ZADO-1210 file (C-alpha; in nm, 4 decimals, padded with zeros to 6 digits):
<atoms>
<atom x="11.2925" y="16.8401" z="13.3818" code="VAL" pos="1"/>
<atom x="10.9446" y="16.7496" z="13.5610" code="PRO" pos="2"/>
<atom x="11.0203" y="16.5943" z="13.9035" code="CYS" pos="3"/>
<atom x="10.8012" y="16.4218" z="14.1574" code="VAL" pos="4"/>
<atom x="10.8930" y="16.4116" z="14.5295" code="VAL" pos="5"/>
<atom x="10.6729" y="16.1552" z="14.7091" code="ALA" pos="6"/>
<atom x="10.6826" y="16.0124" z="15.0481" code="ALA" pos="7"/>
<atom x="10.7081" y="15.6391" z="15.1232" code="ASP" pos="8"/>
<atom x="10.3624" y="15.6292" z="15.2589" code="GLU" pos="9"/>
<atom x="10.0201" y="15.6667" z="15.0959" code="GLY" pos="10"/>
<atom x="09.8857" y="15.4562" z="14.8193" code="GLU" pos="11"/>
<atom x="09.8253" y="15.7477" z="14.5946" code="ALA" pos="12"/>
<atom x="10.1834" y="15.8755" z="14.6191" code="LEU" pos="13"/>
<atom x="10.3153" y="15.5153" z="14.5652" code="GLN" pos="14"/>
<atom x="10.1238" y="15.5136" z="14.2335" code="ILE" pos="15"/>
<atom x="10.2645" y="15.8503" z="14.1381" code="VAL" pos="16"/>
<atom x="10.6077" y="15.7490" z="14.2195" code="ALA" pos="17"/>
<atom x="10.5748" y="15.4289" z="13.9982" code="GLN" pos="18"/>
<atom x="10.4454" y="15.6524" z="13.7242" code="LEU" pos="19"/>
<atom x="10.7448" y="15.8874" z="13.7424" code="SER" pos="20"/>
<atom x="11.0051" y="15.6140" z="13.7843" code="GLU" pos="21"/>
<atom x="10.8644" y="15.3596" z="13.5143" code="ASN" pos="22"/>
<atom x="10.7660" y="15.6527" z="13.2745" code="GLY" pos="23"/>
<atom x="11.1286" y="15.7814" z="13.2740" code="HIS" pos="24"/>
<atom x="11.3128" y="15.4495" z="13.2751" code="ARG" pos="25"/>
<atom x="11.1261" y="15.2210" z="13.0432" code="VAL" pos="26"/>
<atom x="10.8285" y="15.4196" z="12.9320" code="GLY" pos="27"/>
<atom x="10.4674" y="15.3217" z="13.0004" code="LEU" pos="28"/>
<atom x="10.2238" y="15.2110" z="12.7475" code="THR" pos="29"/>
<atom x="09.9193" y="15.4311" z="12.6880" code="ALA" pos="30"/>
<atom x="09.6875" y="15.1921" z="12.8538" code="THR" pos="31"/>
<atom x="09.9225" y="15.1314" z="13.1548" code="GLU" pos="32"/>
<atom x="09.9195" y="15.5070" z="13.2016" code="GLU" pos="33"/>
<atom x="09.5521" y="15.5135" z="13.1731" code="ALA" pos="34"/>
<atom x="09.5089" y="15.2482" z="13.4337" code="GLU" pos="35"/>
<atom x="09.7355" y="15.4272" z="13.6742" code="ALA" pos="36"/>
<atom x="09.5409" y="15.7390" z="13.6254" code="TYR" pos="37"/>
<atom x="09.2237" y="15.5509" z="13.6867" code="HIS" pos="38"/>
<atom x="09.3606" y="15.4141" z="14.0243" code="GLN" pos="39"/>
<atom x="09.4322" y="15.7707" z="14.1305" code="LEU" pos="40"/>
<atom x="09.0784" y="15.8759" z="14.0372" code="THR" pos="41"/>
<atom x="08.9488" y="15.5951" z="14.2608" code="LEU" pos="42"/>
<atom x="09.1502" y="15.7727" z="14.5407" code="LEU" pos="43"/>
<atom x="08.9609" y="16.1046" z="14.4660" code="ASP" pos="44"/>
<atom x="09.2401" y="16.2596" z="14.2625" code="TRP" pos="45"/>
<atom x="09.1170" y="16.4996" z="13.9822" code="THR" pos="46"/>
<atom x="09.2667" y="16.5166" z="13.6352" code="PRO" pos="47"/>
<atom x="09.3989" y="16.8647" z="13.7377" code="GLU" pos="48"/>
<atom x="09.5821" y="16.7240" z="14.0200" code="GLN" pos="49"/>
<atom x="09.7244" y="16.4284" z="13.8150" code="ILE" pos="50"/>
<atom x="09.8243" y="16.6630" z="13.5443" code="GLY" pos="51"/>
<atom x="09.9991" y="16.9006" z="13.7905" code="ALA" pos="52"/>
<atom x="10.2065" y="16.6225" z="13.9371" code="ILE" pos="53"/>
<atom x="10.2757" y="16.4626" z="13.5997" code="ARG" pos="54"/>
<atom x="10.3583" y="16.8019" z="13.4489" code="ALA" pos="55"/>
<atom x="10.1095" y="16.7449" z="13.1732" code="ILE" pos="56"/>
<atom x="09.7767" y="16.9277" z="13.0738" code="PRO" pos="57"/>
<atom x="09.4615" y="16.8079" z="13.2561" code="ALA" pos="58"/>
<atom x="09.3019" y="16.7622" z="12.9084" code="PRO" pos="59"/>
<atom x="09.5556" y="16.5043" z="12.8156" code="GLN" pos="60"/>
<atom x="09.4849" y="16.3203" z="13.1391" code="VAL" pos="61"/>
<atom x="09.1215" y="16.3044" z="13.0438" code="ARG" pos="62"/>
<atom x="09.2061" y="16.1742" z="12.6974" code="LYS" pos="63"/>
<atom x="09.4350" y="15.9142" z="12.8446" code="THR" pos="64"/>
<atom x="09.1497" y="15.7916" z="13.0941" code="LEU" pos="65"/>
<atom x="08.9015" y="15.7517" z="12.8008" code="ARG" pos="66"/>
<atom x="09.1198" y="15.4724" z="12.6639" code="LEU" pos="67"/>
<atom x="08.9753" y="15.2500" z="12.9270" code="ARG" pos="68"/>
<atom x="08.6443" y="15.2827" z="12.7581" code="GLU" pos="69"/>
<atom x="08.7647" y="15.1322" z="12.4473" code="LEU" pos="70"/>
<atom x="08.7735" y="14.7652" z="12.3359" code="PRO" pos="71"/>
<atom x="09.1077" y="14.5814" z="12.3510" code="GLN" pos="72"/>
<atom x="09.1837" y="14.6223" z="11.9742" code="ALA" pos="73"/>
<atom x="09.1771" y="15.0106" z="12.0078" code="ALA" pos="74"/>
<atom x="09.3895" y="15.0023" z="12.3307" code="ARG" pos="75"/>
<atom x="09.6387" y="14.7912" z="12.1381" code="ASP" pos="76"/>
<atom x="09.6424" y="15.0531" z="11.8566" code="ALA" pos="77"/>
<atom x="09.7111" y="15.3168" z="12.1109" code="ALA" pos="78"/>
<atom x="09.9950" y="15.1261" z="12.2725" code="ASP" pos="79"/>
<atom x="10.1483" y="15.0489" z="11.9220" code="ALA" pos="80"/>
<atom x="10.1228" y="15.4236" z="11.8316" code="GLY" pos="81"/>
<atom x="09.8852" y="15.3932" z="11.5456" code="THR" pos="82"/>
<atom x="09.6108" y="15.5681" z="11.7392" code="LEU" pos="83"/>
<atom x="09.6689" y="15.9017" z="11.8987" code="SER" pos="84"/>
<atom x="09.5046" y="16.0162" z="12.2242" code="LEU" pos="85"/>
<atom x="09.3104" y="16.2662" z="12.0283" code="ASP" pos="86"/>
<atom x="09.1681" y="15.9813" z="11.7975" code="ASP" pos="87"/>
<atom x="09.0996" y="15.7590" z="12.0984" code="ALA" pos="88"/>
<atom x="08.9053" y="16.0275" z="12.2601" code="ALA" pos="89"/>
<atom x="08.6990" y="16.0616" z="11.9445" code="VAL" pos="90"/>
<atom x="08.6590" y="15.6773" z="11.9339" code="MET" pos="91"/>
<atom x="08.5305" y="15.6918" z="12.2920" code="ALA" pos="92"/>
<atom x="08.2040" y="15.8734" z="12.1538" code="GLU" pos="93"/>
<atom x="08.1149" y="15.5263" z="11.9991" code="PHE" pos="94"/>
<atom x="08.2144" y="15.3066" z="12.2973" code="ALA" pos="95"/>
<atom x="07.8518" y="15.1527" z="12.2992" code="ASP" pos="96"/>
<atom x="07.8590" y="15.0936" z="11.9216" code="GLN" pos="97"/>
<atom x="08.0884" y="14.7957" z="11.8512" code="PRO" pos="98"/>
<atom x="08.0326" y="14.7908" z="11.4801" code="ALA" pos="99"/>
<atom x="08.1018" y="15.1695" z="11.4358" code="ALA" pos="100"/>
<atom x="08.4293" y="15.1214" z="11.6539" code="LEU" pos="101"/>
<atom x="08.5330" y="14.8394" z="11.4247" code="SER" pos="102"/>
<atom x="08.4831" y="15.0467" z="11.1072" code="ARG" pos="103"/>
<atom x="08.6583" y="15.3626" z="11.2661" code="ILE" pos="104"/>
<atom x="08.9492" y="15.1506" z="11.3949" code="LEU" pos="105"/>
<atom x="09.0187" y="15.0050" z="11.0377" code="LYS" pos="106"/>
<atom x="09.0719" y="15.3729" z="10.9249" code="ALA" pos="107"/>
<atom x="09.2822" y="15.4698" z="11.2255" code="ALA" pos="108"/>
<atom x="09.6104" y="15.4474" z="11.0292" code="ASP" pos="109"/>
<atom x="09.4683" y="15.6069" z="10.7026" code="ALA" pos="110"/>
<atom x="09.5209" y="15.9672" z="10.7903" code="GLY" pos="111"/>
<atom x="09.2254" y="16.1814" z="10.6540" code="TRP" pos="112"/>
<atom x="09.0402" y="15.8549" z="10.6073" code="GLY" pos="113"/>
<atom x="09.0002" y="15.8199" z="10.9878" code="PHE" pos="114"/>
<atom x="08.8373" y="16.1565" z="11.0190" code="HIS" pos="115"/>
<atom x="08.5998" y="16.0870" z="10.7206" code="HIS" pos="116"/>
<atom x="08.4925" y="15.7574" z="10.8613" code="VAL" pos="117"/>
<atom x="08.4231" y="15.9376" z="11.2066" code="VAL" pos="118"/>
<atom x="08.2160" y="16.2018" z="11.0336" code="ALA" pos="119"/>
<atom x="08.0235" y="15.9455" z="10.8434" code="THR" pos="120"/>
<atom x="07.9548" y="15.7395" z="11.1706" code="GLU" pos="121"/>
<atom x="07.8459" y="16.0430" z="11.3518" code="ARG" pos="122"/>
<atom x="07.6080" y="16.1266" z="11.0590" code="SER" pos="123"/>
<atom x="07.4840" y="15.7674" z="11.0660" code="ARG" pos="124"/>
<atom x="07.4382" y="15.7882" z="11.4425" code="ARG" pos="125"/>
<atom x="07.2521" y="16.1165" z="11.4302" code="ASP" pos="126"/>
<atom x="07.0295" y="16.0075" z="11.1524" code="ALA" pos="127"/>
<atom x="06.9431" y="15.6798" z="11.3298" code="THR" pos="128"/>
<atom x="06.8466" y="15.8797" z="11.6370" code="ALA" pos="129"/>
<atom x="06.6339" y="16.1120" z="11.4284" code="ALA" pos="130"/>
<atom x="06.4565" y="15.8241" z="11.2615" code="LYS" pos="131"/>
<atom x="06.3808" y="15.6622" z="11.5921" code="ASN" pos="132"/>
<atom x="06.2378" y="15.9859" z="11.7202" code="ARG" pos="133"/>
<atom x="06.0163" y="16.0276" z="11.4203" code="VAL" pos="134"/>
<atom x="05.9072" y="15.6760" z="11.4400" code="LYS" pos="135"/>
<atom x="05.8239" y="15.7112" z="11.8020" code="ALA" pos="136"/>
<atom x="05.6258" y="16.0218" z="11.7390" code="GLU" pos="137"/>
<atom x="05.4196" y="15.8476" z="11.4590" code="LEU" pos="138"/>
<atom x="05.3505" y="15.5350" z="11.6889" code="VAL" pos="139"/>
<atom x="05.2250" y="15.7769" z="11.9639" code="LEU" pos="140"/>
<atom x="04.9939" y="15.9415" z="11.7028" code="ALA" pos="141"/>
<atom x="04.8505" y="15.5896" z="11.6255" code="ASP" pos="142"/>
<atom x="04.9975" y="15.5829" z="11.2770" code="VAL" pos="143"/>
<atom x="05.0748" y="15.2597" z="11.1107" code="ASN" pos="144"/>
<atom x="05.4570" y="15.2602" z="11.0561" code="VAL" pos="145"/>
<atom x="05.5928" y="15.0443" z="10.7739" code="THR" pos="146"/>
<atom x="05.9003" y="15.0062" z="10.5704" code="SER" pos="147"/>
<atom x="05.9031" y="15.1972" z="10.2422" code="LYS" pos="148"/>
<atom x="05.6730" y="15.0297" z="09.9986" code="PRO" pos="149"/>
<atom x="05.8433" y="14.8498" z="09.7057" code="LYS" pos="150"/>
<atom x="05.8625" y="15.0606" z="09.4027" code="GLU" pos="151"/>
<atom x="05.7156" y="15.3603" z="09.5901" code="PHE" pos="152"/>
<atom x="05.6834" y="15.6656" z="09.3618" code="GLY" pos="153"/>
<atom x="05.7471" y="15.4484" z="09.0541" code="TYR" pos="154"/>
<atom x="05.4841" y="15.1767" z="09.0556" code="GLY" pos="155"/>
<atom x="05.2459" y="14.9789" z="09.2819" code="GLY" pos="156"/>
<atom x="04.9332" y="15.1153" z="09.4368" code="THR" pos="157"/>
<atom x="05.0905" y="15.3243" z="09.7356" code="ALA" pos="158"/>
<atom x="05.0748" y="15.6886" z="09.6649" code="VAL" pos="159"/>
<atom x="05.2219" y="15.9908" z="09.8852" code="ASP" pos="160"/>
<atom x="04.9286" y="16.1521" z="10.0622" code="ALA" pos="161"/>
<atom x="05.0542" y="16.4916" z="09.9539" code="ARG" pos="162"/>
<atom x="04.9795" y="16.3882" z="09.5975" code="HIS" pos="163"/>
<atom x="04.6136" y="16.3059" z="09.6588" code="LEU" pos="164"/>
<atom x="04.2737" y="16.5000" z="09.6538" code="VAL" pos="165"/>
<atom x="03.9564" y="16.3650" z="09.8168" code="ASP" pos="166"/>
<atom x="03.6260" y="16.3124" z="09.6517" code="ALA" pos="167"/>
<atom x="03.5551" y="16.6796" z="09.6589" code="ASP" pos="168"/>
<atom x="03.8777" y="16.7628" z="09.4889" code="GLY" pos="169"/>
<atom x="04.0309" y="16.9100" z="09.7938" code="GLN" pos="170"/>
<atom x="04.4038" y="16.8438" z="09.8732" code="PRO" pos="171"/>
<atom x="04.4491" y="16.5627" z="10.1552" code="VAL" pos="172"/>
<atom x="04.5338" y="16.7054" z="10.4974" code="ASP" pos="173"/>
<atom x="04.8235" y="16.4605" z="10.5785" code="VAL" pos="174"/>
<atom x="04.8101" y="16.5191" z="10.9551" code="ASP" pos="175"/>
<atom x="04.4311" y="16.4303" z="10.9737" code="GLN" pos="176"/>
<atom x="04.4402" y="16.1349" z="10.7480" code="VAL" pos="177"/>
<atom x="04.7749" y="15.9620" z="10.8627" code="ARG" pos="178"/>
<atom x="04.6020" y="15.7507" z="11.1337" code="SER" pos="179"/>
<atom x="04.2980" y="15.6627" z="10.9247" code="GLN" pos="180"/>
<atom x="04.2334" y="15.3170" z="10.7578" code="PRO" pos="181"/>
<atom x="04.4209" y="15.2925" z="10.4370" code="GLY" pos="182"/>
<atom x="04.7095" y="15.5188" z="10.5271" code="PHE" pos="183"/>
<atom x="05.0564" y="15.4425" z="10.6796" code="ALA" pos="184"/>
<atom x="05.3773" y="15.6080" z="10.6979" code="ALA" pos="185"/>
<atom x="05.7567" y="15.5279" z="10.6609" code="PHE" pos="186"/>
<atom x="06.0605" y="15.7128" z="10.7878" code="VAL" pos="187"/>
<atom x="06.3304" y="15.8152" z="10.5451" code="GLU" pos="188"/>
<atom x="06.6707" y="15.9587" z="10.6133" code="ARG" pos="189"/>
<atom x="06.7476" y="16.3145" z="10.5042" code="VAL" pos="190"/>
<atom x="07.1142" y="16.3967" z="10.5709" code="GLY" pos="191"/>
<atom x="07.1439" y="16.3746" z="10.9521" code="ASP" pos="192"/>
<atom x="06.7742" y="16.4166" z="11.0132" code="SER" pos="193"/>
<atom x="06.4699" y="16.2123" z="10.9146" code="ALA" pos="194"/>
<atom x="06.1243" y="16.2660" z="10.7628" code="ASN" pos="195"/>
<atom x="05.7841" y="16.0926" z="10.7918" code="ALA" pos="196"/>
<atom x="05.6257" y="16.0160" z="10.4504" code="VAL" pos="197"/>
<atom x="05.2529" y="15.9362" z="10.4850" code="VAL" pos="198"/>
<atom x="05.0940" y="15.7457" z="10.2083" code="TYR" pos="199"/>
<atom x="04.7734" y="15.5881" z="10.1051" code="CYS" pos="200"/>
<atom x="04.8061" y="15.2104" z="10.0418" code="THR" pos="201"/>
<atom x="04.5410" y="15.2228" z="09.7552" code="ASP" pos="202"/>
<atom x="04.3870" y="15.5481" z="09.6706" code="PRO" pos="203"/>
<atom x="04.1205" y="15.3935" z="09.4306" code="ASP" pos="204"/>
<atom x="04.0004" y="15.1698" z="09.7146" code="LYS" pos="205"/>
<atom x="03.9662" y="15.4529" z="09.9566" code="TYR" pos="206"/>
<atom x="03.8159" y="15.7027" z="09.7252" code="GLY" pos="207"/>
<atom x="04.1199" y="15.9340" z="09.6485" code="TYR" pos="208"/>
<atom x="04.2649" y="16.0473" z="09.3314" code="THR" pos="209"/>
<atom x="04.6042" y="16.1957" z="09.2343" code="ARG" pos="210"/>
<atom x="04.6327" y="16.5600" z="09.2426" code="ARG" pos="211"/>
<atom x="04.6848" y="16.7163" z="08.8991" code="GLN" pos="212"/>
<atom x="04.9703" y="16.9587" z="08.8891" code="PRO" pos="213"/>
<atom x="04.9071" y="17.3022" z="08.7689" code="SER" pos="214"/>
<atom x="05.1786" y="17.2728" z="08.5033" code="HIS" pos="215"/>
<atom x="05.1952" y="16.9139" z="08.3896" code="ARG" pos="216"/>
<atom x="05.4916" y="16.8496" z="08.1533" code="PRO" pos="217"/>
<atom x="05.3501" y="16.7594" z="07.8120" code="PHE" pos="218"/>
<atom x="05.3164" y="16.3862" z="07.7315" code="GLY" pos="219"/>
<atom x="05.3757" y="16.2615" z="08.0965" code="LEU" pos="220"/>
<atom x="05.1435" y="15.9963" z="08.2465" code="SER" pos="221"/>
<atom x="05.0428" y="16.0030" z="08.6119" code="ASP" pos="222"/>
<atom x="05.3065" y="15.7333" z="08.6834" code="ASP" pos="223"/>
<atom x="05.5590" y="15.9095" z="08.4831" code="GLU" pos="224"/>
<atom x="05.4862" y="16.2261" z="08.6710" code="LEU" pos="225"/>
<atom x="05.5095" y="16.0553" z="08.9964" code="ALA" pos="226"/>
<atom x="05.8426" y="15.9046" z="08.9221" code="ALA" pos="227"/>
<atom x="05.9698" y="16.2368" z="08.8214" code="ARG" pos="228"/>
<atom x="05.8665" y="16.3915" z="09.1542" code="GLU" pos="229"/>
<atom x="06.0179" y="16.1011" z="09.3518" code="GLU" pos="230"/>
<atom x="06.3466" y="16.1451" z="09.1547" code="ALA" pos="231"/>
<atom x="06.3547" y="16.5074" z="09.2495" code="GLU" pos="232"/>
<atom x="06.2915" y="16.4308" z="09.6023" code="ARG" pos="233"/>
<atom x="06.5787" y="16.1787" z="09.5930" code="ALA" pos="234"/>
<atom x="06.8038" y="16.4454" z="09.4419" code="ARG" pos="235"/>
<atom x="06.6966" y="16.6916" z="09.6992" code="ALA" pos="236"/>
<atom x="06.7848" y="16.4278" z="09.9861" code="ALA" pos="237"/>
<atom x="07.1205" y="16.3685" z="09.8206" code="LEU" pos="238"/>
<atom x="07.2069" y="16.7430" z="09.8051" code="ARG" pos="239"/>
<atom x="07.1141" y="16.7547" z="10.1809" code="GLU" pos="240"/>
<atom x="07.3397" y="16.4632" z="10.2560" code="GLN" pos="241"/>
<atom x="07.6270" y="16.6053" z="10.0621" code="LEU" pos="242"/>
<atom x="07.5894" y="16.9398" z="10.2216" code="THR" pos="243"/>
</atoms>
């Protein structure tokens, strides 16, 4: 059996002795053990040293320490046994995201559902970070960033700049026109990443026309063609998300 021999002096050894005695006699809760380990780290003990004297792996010590980063509800779940140390370590990734933690905690006792929710939250977090990066790049390039126009691709006056030609019939160079008057951009999520979609707010007003496709499906109007292209983009984005 694991044993601890400690002198009566020294605060660190007192903590270790208490851990040993209480752990074997009445059993410490996960958060009580985490707090004790934390006190030892304040006295310059490493997880390896704590693990050695407690006869447990150092990674388990680190996972236990991460409990202190979680909100009270998560710590209570760990004490009740509905949240494992492995799951708690995963949740610690979202310590600064209360809403995400709340959603994950609700799935903590759902088996596979917990890991599904964690994967979803990671994807959402990564996508949000990607969207923020793309938006920052647009702002630095002096591009007017907006929300997605209502009925974009299905109606209204806004048209994707990739579908436009200028007065000379030349395809619009998106990078060149994106900061010009009459153009703006919105950021859309694509799986865990994000794309900027540059559009013209009113092509007729600014002297642009829709690019005619080389193989136009018979009987489709410009609006119907744009709707079809937008639907294909949406399907491609969905496939990327599912992947």
